Structure formats: structure tokens, C-alpha cells
N, C-alpha and C positions, 0 to 999 in steps of 0.2 A: 191134521197133517203137516208135514213139515213142506214149509216152502221155502227152496233156495232160490237166494238172489239171482235175477238174468241179466245181462247185460242188454238184452233187447227191450227191458222196461221203459226205459227213456225214451228211445226210439220211439216205442211203440205209443207212449204218450204225446209225442210229437205228430204222429203220422194220423193222431185221430182229429185231426184237422178235415181229414179228409170225409166224406158221408160214408164211406166203404172203409173198410181197414180189413187186408186178406193177411192172415199167417198162416206160412206154409211151412211145411216141414215133414220128417219122417213120422210114421206112428210112435208116438210114447217118447218124443222130445220135449215135452212139455207144454206145447201150444195151448192147450186145455185149460191146465193149471194159469198159466201166465194170464191168459184171456180174463178168465174169471178173479183171478188176483187184481188187475189192473182195473176192470169193469165191473165193479161190486155188484151195482143196481142194475146190469143189464139182466133181462131175460136170458137164461140158458136152455138151448135145444140142440140133443144129440140127435143127429144123425144117423145115429149106427142104431139107433131103436125103430126097428121096423116096421112098427105102427106109427110111428111121429113119421117119418119117410112116406109111407102109403098116404098119409093125412096130405100132405105136402104135395106131393105126386098126383090125388084127386082132385084136389081144390086149391091151387097156389095163391090164389089173390085172396079166397077167404082163409084162408091160413097166416097170412103176412097180418090181416086186418084183425085175425083173432088174438095175436099176441103183441099187437101194436101196445105201446107205452110211451112213455115221457122221456125216459132213460135210454133203450135202447136193445138191442137183441143180438145176442151172440150165437150163430149158427156153426155149430160144433161138426165135422167131417162134411163139408158142404160137398164135396165131388158126388157124394150120392144123390144130390139134388140139381144140378145145374141150371135144371131150368127156370129156377126160380129167379135167377140174376134178372130175366126180362122183365118182371115184375118188381124185382128191386129196383130196377133203372127208372122204371116209371115214379115209383114212390120219392128216391131219392130227385129226380128233377123235378118235381111239385113241391118238394118239403126242405127246407135248408136244415138239417140235422147233423152237426159234424159229430163223427165217430160213433154214430146210431147202429149200422150195420156192422160186425164183426165178424168175418169168415175165417175158419180155420179148414185146414185140409191138408191130408197127407198124400194127395196127389196134385202136382200142379195142373189145376183145372184151367189157369190161365195162360197156358201157353197156346189154347185155341184161340186161333185169331180171332173168330167170330167175337168170343166172349171178351176179349182183352180190347179191342176196337169198341165193343158196346160201352165198355167202362171207361174208355180214357179220360183221363181228367177228373174220375169219381172214385177212383181206389187208390190207398197207396199199399202197396206189397211188401211185405216184411218174409224174412226166411228166417224161422227157428231150428237150428241145429242142435245135436246132443250137447252138453256142457263143454266149455272151451277150457282151456288150460287156467286162463284168468278167472272163470267162474269157480273152477276147482278151489283154486288158491285162495279166492277171496270168503268160500263157505268152508274152508279149510277140510277139502277134501283131497287135497293132492299130496302124496307121500312124495315128500322132500326127497332129492338123490337118489330116487327110486323109479327111474321112467318105464321099466318093464312091469311095475302094478299099474300104473295109469295107462299104459299101452292095453294089458290084460283085460284090465276093467273096463276100459273105454269111457264114454260119456253120458251115455243114456240114464236119464235122473232116476229110474226104479231100482237100478244096482244101488243106489246110494240111499234113496228116500226110505226102501224096504228093506235096507241091509243084506240083501241078495248075493250070492255069489254069481259072477258072471254066468258060471255052468250050468245056473237055476234058471238064467232069463234069457240068454242069448238062442238056444236050440229053439225054444217056445216060441220066440218072436220070428226068427226065420220060418218055423212051419207057419203061423198065421200070416206072413209075410206071402207065403207062396198059395194058401189055401184062399185067401182073401181077397189081396189086392193084384195078384198076379192073374189067377182067374177071373179076376173083374175088368181087368184090360185087355188080355189076349185069351185066345182058345188055346191053350198049352194042351197038347194030348197027352204027353205024358208029363206030370208034374217032376218027376225024379230027373228026368233030361234037363230041365232047368234048374234043379236042386244043383245037379252036376255042373252045371255051365257058372251059378252061383261060387262053386267051389273052385274052379278053375280060374274066374275072374279075382278071387282072394289070392290064388297061388301067385298070380301076376302083378301084385301092387308095385308100383313105381316102374314098370315096364312099359316097352315100347305096345299099344295096342296092337295085335295081330287078329285080324277078324278070320282068315283063312285057317290059323292055326286054331281057334277055337271051334270053329265050324267043325274042322276035322274030326277033333275029341269029342265034341257032342253029337256026329254024326247028323248034322242039320246045314243047311243052306248058310251062305254068306251074310243073305239077307234077311235070314230069320236070326242070325246073330245082331247083326245090327238094329233089328227090330227090339229084342231082348235088351240090350244094351240101353236103347231109348225108353226103355220101360225103367230101368235102373236108376236111370238119371233121372226120370219125372217122378219118381217114388223117394228122390233124396237118399238112396243106398251107395251110389257111386257118383264118382264125379270124374270128367275127362282133364287133366291137366293139358292146354294148349301148348303148342311152341310158339315162341314169339319169332317171325319170320326176319329177323333182323340179319342182314346179309352183309358180312364185312368182307366181300369179294371172296366170300367162301359160299360153297352151297351146304345149305342147312336143312335137317329134317322137319318134315312137316307132318309126323303122325304123330298123335298126342298120346299119353300115358294115362294109365287106369288107376285111381286109386279110389279107397272109400272113405266115406264124411265119417265113420267110426272105427277103431283099431280095434275095439272088443268083438264087434261083430265078426271082423274078420280073422281074429285069435278062435271063435267059435267055430266058422267055417274050415278052419285048417286043424281042426282036434286038437288045439294047445289047450291042454287043461291047468296050467300054471305059469305064474310070472317067471319061476326058476326055469322051465321048460320052453318058456319063451325067449329066455335070454339064450339058451343054448341052439335054437331054432336059426336055421340059416337064413329065414325071412326076416330075423330080427332089427337089422339094419333097414330093411325095406320098410318095414312097419313104424321103425321111429321116424322115419322121413315123412311118411305118410300122417304120423302123428302130427308134425310140425306143418306140413302144407295145409292139412285139412284144416288145422287153426286159422291159418292166416284167412281162408274162406270166412269162419265164422266170425272174425275181427271184422271183417268187411260188412258183412251182413249184418252183424249186432248194430252197425252203424246206418242201417239202411241203405247200404251202396252193394253193386256189384262189385266183383271180385276180379281188379284187373290183374290176375295172378298167372304167370306162363313158367317153362322151363327153356333153355336155349341148348340146341346141341348141334355141331356140325355134321353133316353126311356120313362122315367117316367113324365119328364118335369118338375122335380124339381130344375134343374140347367141348365140356359140356358145362354148364350151371342149373344147378338143382331147381332153382327158384329165381325167377323175375317179378318184381312189384312195381307196377307203372305209377308213379304219382307225382303231380305236379309237371307233367311233361318231362320227367325224367324216371331211369329207370335204377334199381337197387336191386344188386345182385345178392344171392344167399346160397350159403353152402352148407349140406346138412351131413353132421357124420355123427354115428352112434357110441362112439367112443368117447371115454371117460377120460383118456389121456389126450390132451392136446397135443400137436405136432407141428411144426411151421409147413410141413409139405401140404397140409390141408387147405392151405390158401392158395396154393398153385394153379388151380382152374380159375380161381378168382381173378389171381394177376393176371393170367394169359386172358380172359374176359375183359380187364380193364386196358391191356394191351389194342387189343381189337375193337373196342366201342370208344376210347378215349374217355372213359368214365374215371373219376379219382379213384384210388385204392381205398381211401379213406370213406367212401362210400357203400364199401362192401361188408357182408356180414357172414360171418359163418358160427351156425348153431349147433352147440356137441352138448353129448349127455354129461359132461362135467359141471363144474360149480364154481369155476373162478371165472369172471368177467375182465376185459381188456379191451383199450384202443392203442394200435400200433401202426407203424406205417402201410403194413398189408391190409388193414381193416379193423373190423370191431369184433372180437368173440365174446358170444355172447352164451349162458347156460341155458338147457332147454327151458329151465322151469319161467325165464324170464320173456321167452319168444312168446308167451302170450299177451305181450303189451308192445310187440316189436311193431306193427304198422303204425300205431299212434307216434311212438318214436321214431321211427321214419318222417311221417308226414313233418314232425317238429324239426327236424334236422333239414329236411328241404326248403324250409322256409326261410 
């Protein structure tokens, strides 16, 4: 099988100093492939295997002893047997074996407070999302000058490894997610209602989250919508971009925006069936914006860091910045435009931000769908293909 280089590999090797390494992320994002590639001598155990899972449930202590070896163990889809953690903790405390236990999970089982407290100081936690822009470029999978193709295809490795058309992959992915993960986590009386909820979320990419609107359209309570959104977050389907409450004597919005980690998944939910139809779709601008913002999260996660990524908007919506990145105690403002043709007015919002924040215009960035890069008094013009390395570039410039 083809192995495409992943940016998380270097960080994963560094995190192997922990006795337990957890690689979290959505199903089919490449966690298993990366773990097996990095830890070739580890015993591999897949807890999607019902017999193996039953054995671990029945005798967890004996299970771990049976597979003990001098290299280590990869426990794949670990969310299926989280009770093993208590026994792993005992083994870890008794023996100092860096990188021995490698856990992968398509649900964030470590958000459980009891689990996270018991593993404090013992586990290094990493997140692997679908391919980032720089990974697509490095593996020669990025269609230069054609963002609509990248948005439509998304970043799930299976599309590229097995040369599938997105419409051959994503509908079955969504159905599998609904049937397996969602029904494991919550009691959904009608899975079709949840699927409708997913489609409604896809249609609202880049918009302020409105619980009441979603509840009315789904025919469920606001509390149910909040629970369902939590499920989508914990299984790495969506993320909520939080507003930064920087208040320059103006009231600011405190409502998050909704985005998906993968734009190919959104296109499938919106029944967009080709890059051409995507380019003509009213959602194209929001999806382009979502591609870039999700990639900022990937860039931080691939370094083993949380993502200090926000947006800023005043209460009236008259002044907005698509993205704020906080690094070295300073903010970098980024505007994102899906136009291939640059226009000076694209910098208007960034210039207004600089006036209010007293941040220099030279630290502002405009990411657009064109191919030319430049620096000016207004800030930095960055082609979308180069946005995949923007977090590192900003960090260097801030030093």
C-alpha cells in the first residue's frame, strides 16, 4: 500500500518519550497507517475486531499480559475498550518503557475527565486530521491553481491512496459514521433526523451558530442540538471557531462559527458532484474559507499544539476578521477571499482591525485563490497554496 508522508510523523516520534501516546482523529484519517509505519515492531491489535474486543472486556489484565513484548503495543480504535486504561496505568507506573503503548481513537475518549486525570503526565496526545495543504503539496497531490478540486476532493487519504472519486467515498463514510459512531454515542431515535442535522450544519459552514434555527429545522430541542454538536466535535467532524473577545470599546459577538475539518465531506452532504458545480455553488466562498481555516488547525495539531485560532467580529457585523492566530503573545489577522483576482479593497477589514488593535498592518495577511504573492504597506498577499505553511511563517516573523 502507498504510504504518503504525514507531517505528524516527526512529532509522533518526539512524543514517544511518553509511556503512552494517543493519536486521535476522525475515522480513515490515516491514524492506523501512521502508527504502524512509525512503530513497525509494535504488536498491532484492532479493537474493531469483535472477538478481540470481547477478549479484552472479559479479562483485561490477562489480555495485556498475553500481548506483552519488548517493543510495544498499538491498540487501534481504543475507544471501544477504554476500561483497559486502568490496567495500562498500573503497567506504566511499574515499568518505564517510553512509547510502549500507542492508542488510536476516532472518538476523543480523553475528554473524559476521569480518564484524563488518571493519565496525567503519562500520555502524549496528538491529533491527526485528513491531509493538510502542505501534505498534499509534498506528496504531489495538490492541483495547483485549482482550489475547487482540492475543496471537492477533501483530504481523506482513501480518495488518494485508492484513487477513488469523492462521490464513491464520502456517502458511504457518512453512512458508516451514522450507523457506527453516532449510535454508539447517543440514542438516536431516527438516524435520518441526525443525517438531516448533518446536512443543515454543512449548509451553514462559516456562519454564526444558531442553536434555535437548527432545532426548529430538525424538529428537536435546543438541548438535543447542543448534544449532537458535541458528538460531531468529539468525533472530529466539525469544529467551532470561537470569537476572540478583544474589545476595543466596541461590543463584540460571542457566538462561535461552525466549520467542518474536511471540505470533501461538506461537498458530499451538500450533494455537490463535481469541482465545476462547486465553483458555481453559492457555498463556494464559505468552503474556500473553511479549507484555509481548517488547515490552520492541522498545522498546529501536526506540531502537537492546540490551535489558538479565532475570529473577531463586532456586534453589528460591520467589522470582521475571518481569522486571528495568537502566537508569542501577539495576534495575526488573516482575511480569506475565494477570488482569483486581487483587489485592494480586500484589505479594508484588515486595515480597520489595525486601527482598532494598534497592530501593524505589516503583520496582516490576505489569503486568496490567486497565484501571486506580495508585501505592501497594507500587509501580505498569500496564494492559497502557500497558506499550508503560514503558521510557521508567522511564528518566524514574530520572533
